[in-house]
BAFI-3210 file (N, C-alpha, C; in Angstrom, 3 decimals, decimal comma, padded with zeros to 6 digits):
// residues 71
n [1|2|3|4|5|6|7|8|9|10|11|12|13|14|15|16|17|18|19|20|21|22|23|24|25|26|27|28|29|30|31|32|33|34|35|36|37|38|39|40|41|42|43|44|45|46|47|48|49|50|51|52|53|54|55|56|57|58|59|60|61|62|63|64|65|66|67|68|69|70|71]
n.u [000,853|000,747|002,296|000,776|-001,818|-002,420|-004,189|-003,709|-003,734|-005,340|-003,663|-000,559|001,308|004,559|007,261|010,252|013,646|016,725|019,599|022,349|025,772|025,811|023,315|019,713|017,146|013,761|011,021|007,672|005,977|003,679|002,287|000,247|-001,881|000,293|001,779|004,107|004,121|005,390|004,526|005,343|008,363|011,195|014,088|016,994|019,710|022,065|024,416|024,165|021,909|022,835|022,542|023,601|023,688|022,363|019,821|018,919|018,848|016,856|014,644|014,361|013,855|011,394|009,755|009,843|008,615|006,049|005,184|005,009|002,859|000,870|002,452]
n.v [-001,168|002,129|004,973|007,317|006,413|005,455|006,065|008,910|010,173|013,300|014,933|014,763|014,653|015,335|014,978|016,496|016,108|017,601|016,800|017,994|018,384|020,630|021,769|021,386|020,907|021,160|020,518|020,777|019,500|019,630|017,711|018,363|017,588|017,325|019,568|021,216|022,366|024,243|023,930|024,570|025,539|024,793|025,439|024,556|025,545|023,549|023,823|026,400|026,040|024,206|021,458|018,310|015,543|012,375|011,945|014,531|015,563|013,917|014,666|017,382|017,069|015,631|017,592|019,605|018,306|017,913|020,571|021,166|019,719|016,930|014,903]
n.w [000,000|-000,961|000,635|000,496|000,421|002,901|005,901|007,832|011,114|011,970|013,509|015,281|018,245|019,398|021,582|021,575|022,422|023,259|024,539|026,017|027,204|028,745|028,625|028,452|026,224|025,338|023,171|022,308|019,728|017,043|014,494|011,948|009,488|007,701|008,300|010,345|013,634|016,243|019,486|022,097|023,784|025,813|027,764|029,642|031,487|032,562|034,090|035,234|036,802|038,575|038,311|038,843|039,584|038,383|039,498|040,111|037,528|036,347|037,901|037,181|034,443|034,468|035,657|033,711|031,545|032,563|032,670|029,963|029,117|028,042|025,711]
ca.u [000,000|001,555|002,181|-000,284|-003,126|-002,646|-004,832|-002,942|-004,590|-005,210|-002,515|000,242|002,200|005,832|008,149|011,629|014,617|018,126|020,323|023,774|026,519|025,579|021,928|018,617|016,125|012,567|010,050|006,449|005,721|002,472|002,198|-001,168|-002,081|001,624|002,400|004,721|003,929|005,991|003,543|006,078|009,778|011,815|015,497|017,538|021,166|022,348|025,461|023,636|020,946|023,525|022,082|024,824|023,463|021,293|018,533|018,536|018,512|015,558|013,608|014,181|013,229|009,983|009,068|009,704|007,624|004,735|004,823|004,692|001,605|001,018|002,749]
ca.v [000,000|003,352|005,818|008,303|005,775|005,149|007,134|009,494|010,972|014,707|015,538|013,967|015,457|014,699|015,702|016,376|016,471|017,772|016,742|018,253|018,301|021,844|022,248|020,488|021,644|020,382|021,183|020,037|019,776|018,991|017,497|018,433|017,601|017,475|020,834|021,126|023,566|024,159|024,376|025,237|025,194|025,092|025,073|024,601|025,564|022,615|024,363|027,542|025,526|023,327|020,072|017,527|014,108|011,835|012,126|015,932|015,694|013,275|015,493|018,561|016,611|015,349|018,867|020,292|017,579|018,229|021,937|021,191|019,018|015,554|014,795]
ca.w [000,000|-000,984|001,823|000,315|000,596|004,303|006,660|008,922|011,987|011,622|014,176|016,206|019,074|019,685|022,479|021,100|023,446|022,895|025,804|025,870|028,452|029,520|028,554|028,094|025,481|025,017|022,302|022,039|018,327|016,526|013,058|011,618|008,045|007,104|008,691|011,663|014,431|017,574|020,475|023,169|023,917|027,104|027,861|030,993|031,566|033,650|034,964|035,993|037,783|039,514|038,154|038,759|039,691|037,540|040,170|039,895|036,115|036,134|038,534|036,327|033,197|034,761|035,891|032,418|030,750|033,139|032,266|028,535|028,854|027,573|024,259]
c.u [000,904|001,283|001,047|-001,668|-003,434|-003,268|-003,900|-003,899|-004,354|-004,066|-001,835|001,135|003,430|006,619|009,574|012,559|015,994|018,886|021,808|024,468|026,263|024,129|020,974|017,565|014,990|011,670|008,863|006,001|004,487|002,565|000,719|-001,315|-000,793|002,259|002,918|004,545|004,542|004,994|004,206|007,505|010,245|013,279|015,967|019,054|021,543|023,411|024,925|022,674|021,583|023,058|023,307|024,529|022,362|019,904|018,020|018,098|017,126|014,417|013,323|013,462|011,747|009,180|008,844|008,647|006,226|004,279|004,416|003,333|001,884|001,298|001,831]
c.v [001,238|004,219|006,820|007,726|005,456|006,345|007,609|010,279|012,453|015,414|014,529|014,912|014,647|015,593|015,442|016,858|016,589|017,872|016,918|018,146|019,515|022,309|021,135|021,344|020,690|021,203|020,245|020,464|019,008|018,901|017,415|018,592|017,994|018,837|020,679|022,462|023,331|024,753|025,088|024,710|025,572|024,717|025,275|024,562|024,734|023,152|025,496|027,091|024,588|021,882|019,206|016,030|013,644|012,028|013,550|016,164|015,112|014,094|016,735|018,180|016,329|016,635|019,618|019,627|017,862|019,618|022,015|020,557|017,648|015,515|013,809]
c.w [000,000|000,235|001,707|000,578|002,060|005,002|007,753|009,799|011,690|012,343|015,083|016,977|019,436|020,627|022,013|022,200|022,822|024,207|025,515|027,206|029,334|029,511|028,159|027,403|025,144|024,105|022,121|020,649|017,883|015,012|012,724|010,112|007,316|007,331|010,117|012,370|015,810|018,559|021,640|023,216|025,321|027,029|029,296|030,892|032,795|034,611|035,830|037,082|038,802|039,458|037,892|038,699|038,731|038,163|039,989|038,452|035,836|036,731|037,681|035,033|033,406|034,945|034,579|031,548|031,258|032,725|030,800|028,235|028,284|026,079|023,579]
res [m|p|a|e|d|r|f|e|p|p|f|r|r|v|l|a|m|d|v|g|s|r|s|l|k|l|a|l|v|e|l|s|f|r|r|v|r|v|l|s|e|q|s|l|d|l|q|a|e|g|v|v|t|p|e|e|f|n|a|q|l|r|a|m|i|e|q|l|g|r|p]
***
C-alpha cells in the first residue's frame, strides 16, 4: 500500500529532546495535516541551575515535561 493511501490521523504530538553536556532543550511539536507547528519550547542551563546528579537531572526533566503538557 503506498504511503499516500494510508490514513494518517489529523494531528500527532511529539516531544523532542536535545540533551547536551551543559543544557537540556525540550520542544512540544504537533504534526497536523503534514504541517509542523511548535507548540512550546523550554530550555535549561544545567550548569547555571547546579544540576549535577542523575537524580537531579531526572527530577528537572519530569518537571519540564509536566509543564509542557502531555505529548
